[in-house]
Structure formats: C-alpha cells, structure tokens
N, CA, C and O atoms as CSV, one atom per row, in Angstrom:
chain,resi,resn,atom,element,x,y,z
A,1,MET,N,N,-14.652,-2.900,2.850
A,1,MET,CA,C,-13.314,-2.988,3.398
A,1,MET,C,C,-13.263,-3.937,4.597
A,1,MET,O,O,-12.207,-4.473,4.933
A,2,ARG,N,N,-14.392,-4.134,5.224
A,2,ARG,CA,C,-14.421,-5.008,6.398
A,2,ARG,C,C,-13.999,-6.425,6.024
A,2,ARG,O,O,-13.317,-7.100,6.796
A,3,GLU,N,N,-14.407,-6.874,4.834
A,3,GLU,CA,C,-14.048,-8.223,4.392
A,3,GLU,C,C,-12.531,-8.370,4.287
A,3,GLU,O,O,-11.976,-9.410,4.643
A,4,GLU,N,N,-11.861,-7.319,3.795
A,4,GLU,CA,C,-10.404,-7.372,3.673
A,4,GLU,C,C,-9.757,-7.493,5.042
A,4,GLU,O,O,-8.810,-8.259,5.220
A,5,ALA,N,N,-10.267,-6.736,6.012
A,5,ALA,CA,C,-9.707,-6.787,7.361
A,5,ALA,C,C,-9.925,-8.170,7.973
A,5,ALA,O,O,-9.024,-8.705,8.619
A,6,ASP,N,N,-11.109,-8.754,7.777
A,6,ASP,CA,C,-11.379,-10.093,8.297
A,6,ASP,C,C,-10.492,-11.127,7.624
A,6,ASP,O,O,-9.974,-12.027,8.285
A,7,GLY,N,N,-10.315,-11.007,6.330
A,7,GLY,CA,C,-9.457,-11.927,5.587
A,7,GLY,C,C,-8.019,-11.834,6.038
A,7,GLY,O,O,-7.323,-12.846,6.107
A,8,ARG,N,N,-7.562,-10.627,6.348
A,8,ARG,CA,C,-6.187,-10.435,6.806
A,8,ARG,C,C,-5.976,-11.121,8.148
A,8,ARG,O,O,-4.944,-11.758,8.357
A,9,SER,N,N,-6.933,-11.003,9.059
A,9,SER,CA,C,-6.822,-11.663,10.358
A,9,SER,C,C,-6.756,-13.169,10.194
A,9,SER,O,O,-5.937,-13.827,10.835
A,10,SER,N,N,-7.604,-13.722,9.347
A,10,SER,CA,C,-7.603,-15.164,9.106
A,10,SER,C,C,-6.289,-15.608,8.485
A,10,SER,O,O,-5.749,-16.649,8.858
A,11,ALA,N,N,-5.773,-14.837,7.547
A,11,ALA,CA,C,-4.509,-15.182,6.893
A,11,ALA,C,C,-3.369,-15.177,7.899
A,11,ALA,O,O,-2.514,-16.062,7.869
A,12,GLN,N,N,-3.345,-14.195,8.786
A,12,GLN,CA,C,-2.295,-14.132,9.801
A,12,GLN,C,C,-2.354,-15.348,10.719
A,12,GLN,O,O,-1.321,-15.920,11.066
A,13,GLU,N,N,-3.555,-15.737,11.108
A,13,GLU,CA,C,-3.718,-16.906,11.975
A,13,GLU,C,C,-3.211,-18.172,11.301
A,13,GLU,O,O,-2.698,-19.068,11.973
A,14,LEU,N,N,-3.348,-18.257,9.985
A,14,LEU,CA,C,-2.932,-19.435,9.230
A,14,LEU,C,C,-1.502,-19.331,8.705
A,14,LEU,O,O,-1.007,-20.258,8.063
A,15,GLY,N,N,-0.837,-18.205,8.975
A,15,GLY,CA,C,0.530,-18.022,8.495
A,15,GLY,C,C,0.599,-17.808,6.994
A,15,GLY,O,O,1.588,-18.168,6.356
A,16,GLN,N,N,-0.449,-17.222,6.428
A,16,GLN,CA,C,-0.528,-16.985,4.986
A,16,GLN,C,C,-0.231,-15.523,4.660
A,16,GLN,O,O,-0.339,-14.651,5.523
A,17,THR,N,N,0.134,-15.272,3.436
A,17,THR,CA,C,0.383,-13.921,2.939
A,17,THR,C,C,-0.655,-13.571,1.889
A,17,THR,O,O,-1.002,-14.395,1.044
A,18,ILE,N,N,-1.145,-12.343,1.950
A,18,ILE,CA,C,-2.074,-11.838,0.941
A,18,ILE,C,C,-1.367,-10.716,0.192
A,18,ILE,O,O,-0.803,-9.811,0.808
A,19,VAL,N,N,-1.396,-10.777,-1.131
A,19,VAL,CA,C,-0.855,-9.700,-1.962
A,19,VAL,C,C,-2.037,-9.041,-2.662
A,19,VAL,O,O,-2.807,-9.699,-3.361
A,20,MET,N,N,-2.167,-7.732,-2.461
A,20,MET,CA,C,-3.251,-6.976,-3.081
A,20,MET,C,C,-2.627,-5.860,-3.914
A,20,MET,O,O,-1.759,-5.133,-3.430
A,21,VAL,N,N,-3.060,-5.725,-5.142
A,21,VAL,CA,C,-2.587,-4.647,-6.012
A,21,VAL,C,C,-3.738,-3.667,-6.170
A,21,VAL,O,O,-4.827,-4.041,-6.606
A,22,THR,N,N,-3.494,-2.403,-5.813
A,22,THR,CA,C,-4.557,-1.407,-5.867
A,22,THR,C,C,-3.990,-0.007,-6.028
A,22,THR,O,O,-2.832,0.258,-5.705
A,23,HIS,N,N,-4.825,0.873,-6.528
A,23,HIS,CA,C,-4.514,2.299,-6.561
A,23,HIS,C,C,-5.335,3.018,-5.496
A,23,HIS,O,O,-5.268,4.242,-5.380
A,24,ASP,N,N,-6.104,2.268,-4.725
A,24,ASP,CA,C,-6.994,2.821,-3.700
A,24,ASP,C,C,-6.223,2.982,-2.390
A,24,ASP,O,O,-5.858,1.993,-1.756
A,25,ARG,N,N,-5.977,4.233,-1.988
A,25,ARG,CA,C,-5.201,4.491,-0.768
A,25,ARG,C,C,-5.882,3.961,0.483
A,25,ARG,O,O,-5.210,3.486,1.398
A,26,VAL,N,N,-7.202,4.037,0.534
A,26,VAL,CA,C,-7.929,3.554,1.707
A,26,VAL,C,C,-7.778,2.039,1.825
A,26,VAL,O,O,-7.534,1.526,2.917
A,27,ALA,N,N,-7.920,1.326,0.722
A,27,ALA,CA,C,-7.741,-0.130,0.738
A,27,ALA,C,C,-6.315,-0.485,1.128
A,27,ALA,O,O,-6.097,-1.412,1.908
A,28,ALA,N,N,-5.341,0.243,0.593
A,28,ALA,CA,C,-3.932,-0.035,0.896
A,28,ALA,C,C,-3.613,0.209,2.367
A,28,ALA,O,O,-2.691,-0.403,2.908
A,29,ALA,N,N,-4.358,1.090,3.017
A,29,ALA,CA,C,-4.113,1.391,4.427
A,29,ALA,C,C,-4.415,0.198,5.338
A,29,ALA,O,O,-4.006,0.199,6.498
A,30,TYR,N,N,-5.118,-0.812,4.840
A,30,TYR,CA,C,-5.378,-2.017,5.626
A,30,TYR,C,C,-4.168,-2.951,5.665
A,30,TYR,O,O,-4.150,-3.909,6.438
A,31,ALA,N,N,-3.182,-2.682,4.854
A,31,ALA,CA,C,-2.024,-3.578,4.729
A,31,ALA,C,C,-1.027,-3.383,5.870
A,31,ALA,O,O,-1.023,-2.355,6.547
A,32,ASP,N,N,-0.189,-4.394,6.064
A,32,ASP,CA,C,0.915,-4.281,7.014
A,32,ASP,C,C,2.028,-3.416,6.437
A,32,ASP,O,O,2.765,-2.764,7.176
A,33,ARG,N,N,2.142,-3.415,5.119
A,33,ARG,CA,C,3.107,-2.548,4.439
A,33,ARG,C,C,2.649,-2.338,3.009
A,33,ARG,O,O,1.938,-3.161,2.432
A,34,ALA,N,N,3.077,-1.210,2.454
A,34,ALA,CA,C,2.742,-0.870,1.072
A,34,ALA,C,C,4.035,-0.710,0.292
A,34,ALA,O,O,5.002,-0.122,0.777
A,35,LEU,N,N,4.039,-1.236,-0.907
A,35,LEU,CA,C,5.184,-1.103,-1.801
A,35,LEU,C,C,4.767,-0.219,-2.965
A,35,LEU,O,O,3.681,-0.387,-3.521
A,36,PHE,N,N,5.623,0.715,-3.331
A,36,PHE,CA,C,5.351,1.625,-4.434
A,36,PHE,C,C,6.232,1.237,-5.608
A,36,PHE,O,O,7.447,1.097,-5.470
A,37,LEU,N,N,5.609,1.064,-6.760
A,37,LEU,CA,C,6.334,0.696,-7.978
A,37,LEU,C,C,6.245,1.827,-8.992
A,37,LEU,O,O,5.229,2.516,-9.084
A,38,ALA,N,N,7.316,2.008,-9.747
A,38,ALA,CA,C,7.322,2.959,-10.859
A,38,ALA,C,C,8.105,2.326,-11.994
A,38,ALA,O,O,9.253,1.921,-11.814
A,39,ASP,N,N,7.496,2.242,-13.142
A,39,ASP,CA,C,8.128,1.623,-14.311
A,39,ASP,C,C,8.648,0.222,-14.002
A,39,ASP,O,O,9.708,-0.177,-14.484
A,40,GLY,N,N,7.890,-0.521,-13.191
A,40,GLY,CA,C,8.246,-1.901,-12.882
A,40,GLY,C,C,9.298,-2.084,-11.810
A,40,GLY,O,O,9.715,-3.210,-11.541
A,41,SER,N,N,9.736,-0.994,-11.189
A,41,SER,CA,C,10.769,-1.086,-10.149
A,41,SER,C,C,10.222,-0.612,-8.808
A,41,SER,O,O,9.396,0.299,-8.749
A,42,LEU,N,N,10.688,-1.235,-7.742
A,42,LEU,CA,C,10.324,-0.825,-6.392
A,42,LEU,C,C,11.005,0.507,-6.091
A,42,LEU,O,O,12.229,0.611,-6.171
A,43,VAL,N,N,10.218,1.522,-5.746
A,43,VAL,CA,C,10.792,2.841,-5.480
A,43,VAL,C,C,10.610,3.290,-4.037
A,43,VAL,O,O,11.279,4.223,-3.592
A,44,HIS,N,N,9.707,2.636,-3.294
A,44,HIS,CA,C,9.494,3.018,-1.895
A,44,HIS,C,C,8.732,1.915,-1.178
A,44,HIS,O,O,7.923,1.207,-1.778
A,45,GLU,N,N,9.002,1.781,0.105
A,45,GLU,CA,C,8.267,0.843,0.962
A,45,GLU,C,C,7.772,1.611,2.172
A,45,GLU,O,O,8.525,2.375,2.776
A,46,MET,N,N,6.507,1.412,2.532
A,46,MET,CA,C,5.916,2.087,3.677
A,46,MET,C,C,5.346,1.045,4.638
A,46,MET,O,O,4.341,0.405,4.329
A,47,PRO,N,N,5.982,0.870,5.807
A,47,PRO,CA,C,5.414,-0.036,6.797
A,47,PRO,C,C,4.198,0.618,7.467
A,47,PRO,O,O,4.180,1.832,7.673
A,48,ASN,N,N,3.208,-0.168,7.797
A,48,ASN,CA,C,2.003,0.312,8.482
A,48,ASN,C,C,1.408,1.558,7.820
A,48,ASN,O,O,1.310,2.605,8.460
A,49,PRO,N,N,1.014,1.460,6.565
A,49,PRO,CA,C,0.522,2.635,5.843
A,49,PRO,C,C,-0.809,3.145,6.382
A,49,PRO,O,O,-1.618,2.385,6.914
A,50,THR,N,N,-1.011,4.432,6.232
A,50,THR,CA,C,-2.300,5.065,6.505
A,50,THR,C,C,-2.748,5.727,5.208
A,50,THR,O,O,-1.934,5.976,4.319
A,51,ALA,N,N,-4.033,6.008,5.103
A,51,ALA,CA,C,-4.528,6.666,3.890
A,51,ALA,C,C,-3.850,8.027,3.719
A,51,ALA,O,O,-3.491,8.399,2.601
A,52,ALA,N,N,-3.672,8.773,4.814
A,52,ALA,CA,C,-3.018,10.084,4.738
A,52,ALA,C,C,-1.557,9.942,4.322
A,52,ALA,O,O,-1.070,10.718,3.499
A,53,GLY,N,N,-0.866,8.972,4.874
A,53,GLY,CA,C,0.530,8.740,4.507
A,53,GLY,C,C,0.675,8.334,3.056
A,53,GLY,O,O,1.612,8.749,2.372
A,54,MET,N,N,-0.259,7.518,2.589
A,54,MET,CA,C,-0.239,7.103,1.184
A,54,MET,C,C,-0.446,8.314,0.273
A,54,MET,O,O,0.205,8.431,-0.765
A,55,LEU,N,N,-1.347,9.207,0.662
A,55,LEU,CA,C,-1.605,10.403,-0.135
A,55,LEU,C,C,-0.351,11.273,-0.214
A,55,LEU,O,O,0.011,11.744,-1.292
A,56,GLU,N,N,0.308,11.484,0.915
A,56,GLU,CA,C,1.526,12.303,0.924
A,56,GLU,C,C,2.616,11.682,0.053
A,56,GLU,O,O,3.289,12.388,-0.698
A,57,GLN,N,N,2.789,10.375,0.151
A,57,GLN,CA,C,3.814,9.707,-0.649
A,57,GLN,C,C,3.495,9.812,-2.135
A,57,GLN,O,O,4.386,10.045,-2.952
A,58,THR,N,N,2.235,9.642,-2.479
A,58,THR,CA,C,1.815,9.750,-3.873
A,58,THR,C,C,2.068,11.158,-4.404
A,58,THR,O,O,2.516,11.325,-5.538
A,59,LYS,N,N,1.782,12.169,-3.588
A,59,LYS,CA,C,2.038,13.557,-3.997
A,59,LYS,C,C,3.520,13.771,-4.271
A,59,LYS,O,O,3.880,14.431,-5.246
A,60,SER,N,N,4.384,13.217,-3.421
A,60,SER,CA,C,5.825,13.417,-3.623
A,60,SER,C,C,6.283,12.756,-4.926
A,60,SER,O,O,7.162,13.286,-5.605
A,61,PHE,N,N,5.704,11.613,-5.281
A,61,PHE,CA,C,6.042,10.969,-6.554
A,61,PHE,C,C,5.564,11.811,-7.729
A,61,PHE,O,O,6.271,11.946,-8.727
A,62,ASP,N,N,4.358,12.381,-7.611
A,62,ASP,CA,C,3.822,13.216,-8.688
A,62,ASP,C,C,4.718,14.423,-8.933
A,62,ASP,O,O,4.980,14.772,-10.084
A,63,VAL,N,N,5.189,15.061,-7.871
A,63,VAL,CA,C,6.075,16.223,-8.000
A,63,VAL,C,C,7.392,15.801,-8.633
A,63,VAL,O,O,7.897,16.488,-9.521
A,64,ALA,N,N,7.951,14.690,-8.193
A,64,ALA,CA,C,9.231,14.213,-8.731
A,64,ALA,C,C,9.121,13.920,-10.226
A,64,ALA,O,O,10.053,14.196,-10.980
A,65,GLN,N,N,7.999,13.366,-10.655
A,65,GLN,CA,C,7.817,13.056,-12.079
A,65,GLN,C,C,7.734,14.332,-12.912
A,65,GLN,O,O,8.246,14.382,-14.031
A,66,ARG,N,N,7.092,15.361,-12.366
A,66,ARG,CA,C,6.976,16.619,-13.107
A,66,ARG,C,C,8.312,17.335,-13.208
A,66,ARG,O,O,8.621,17.949,-14.230
A,67,VAL,N,N,9.110,17.254,-12.135
A,67,VAL,CA,C,10.405,17.938,-12.098
A,67,VAL,C,C,11.448,17.163,-12.877
A,67,VAL,O,O,12.242,17.733,-13.627
A,68,GLY,N,N,11.432,15.835,-12.683
A,68,GLY,CA,C,12.498,14.997,-13.129
A,68,GLY,C,C,12.606,14.561,-14.492
A,68,GLY,O,O,13.541,13.838,-14.837
C-alpha cells in the first residue's frame, strides 16, 4: 500500500488524477474520495474514506439489497 500512497503524492504534485477500481476497503481508504457503483450507476460518494467507513457503507448496501 505504501507504493499507492507514494504514487498519489507524486500525482498530486504533477496535477494528475489516478483512478483505481477495487473491492479492497483498505486500498480504497488511501483515496481522496470513493465512489460506489451498483448496476453501473453511481449510488454514493464518500469524501476522505476510511476502511471503517467503507465497511459501514458496504453493510448498508448489503442490507438494502436484501430488503429491496
């Protein structure tokens, strides 16, 4: 994960954007923001994600899918 953090710092210095697609909450926590997609549509945006916050959001989606 250290490489991702170093790459993000370099990208910011150069004014570049990095897009990472992952199901790994820990990896996603390195991002400035996380976007949640369901069936190809944006369903939630989380600025400054944490692994714990990602887990809670994922749980709420799982419950909604079971109920809905």
